[in-house]
C-alpha positions in Angstrom: 9.7 12.8 9.3 8.2 14.8 7.1 7.3 12.6 4.4 7.8 10.3 1.8 11.1 11.8 0.2 11.9 13.6 2.9 16.1 13.8 3.7 14.9 11.4 7.1 13.3 8.8 5.3 16.2 8.6 2.8 18.1 8.5 5.6 16.3 5.7 6.8 16.1 3.9 3.5 20.7 4.4 3.6 20.4 2.8 7.7 18.0 -0.4 6.2 20.6 -0.9 3.3 23.1 -1.2 6.1 21.2 -3.1 8.4 17.8 -4.5 6.9 15.2 -2.5 9.5 17.3 -0.1 10.7 16.0 1.9 8.8 12.3 1.8 10.5 13.9 1.8 13.9 14.7 5.4 13.2 11.5 6.4 12.2 10.3 4.9 15.6 8.7 1.2 14.1 10.1 -0.9 15.8 7.7 -4.1 15.3 8.5 -3.6 11.3 12.2 -3.5 12.4 12.1 -6.9 14.5 10.4 -7.9 12.1 13.1 -6.8 9.0 15.3 -7.8 11.0 14.6 -11.5 12.0 14.0 -12.5 8.8 16.5 -11.1 6.8 18.7 -12.4 9.5 17.2 -16.4 9.9 17.0 -16.0 5.3 20.7 -15.6 5.2 21.6 -17.5 8.1 20.0 -20.3 6.4 21.0 -19.6 2.9 25.0 -19.8 4.4 23.9 -23.8 4.7 24.6 -26.4 1.5 20.6 -27.7 1.3 19.2 -24.4 1.8 20.9 -21.9 0.0 17.6 -20.4 -2.0 17.4 -19.0 1.0 19.4 -16.3 0.4 16.8 -14.8 -2.2 14.6 -14.5 0.0 16.6 -12.8 2.3 17.3 -10.4 -0.1 14.0 -9.9 -1.3 12.7 -9.1 2.0 16.2 -6.7 2.4 15.2 -4.3 -0.7 11.3 -4.3 0.7 13.1 -3.1 4.1 14.7 -0.6 2.1 12.0 0.6 0.5 8.9 0.8 3.5 11.3 3.0 4.7 12.2 5.4 2.5 8.0 5.5 1.5 7.2 6.0 4.5 4.5 8.4 5.4 4.3 9.4 8.9 0.8 9.3 10.7 -0.5 12.6 10.4 
């Protein structure tokens, strides 16, 4: 990746828009991808329940964070 604002980061951000963590996976950051995917999936799943309906907000915040993180990533070096 060429750095922040590069075409690769735009593609990664678009990927994370559809599936949280996919943009990080495209950038080669496996642990970050796994973290965002698991946190968002669990939060959205808990948000689907009647008792923990507020968890969708947590999932939405982490989903947005995943998109921004993919867009602002600066490669090493």
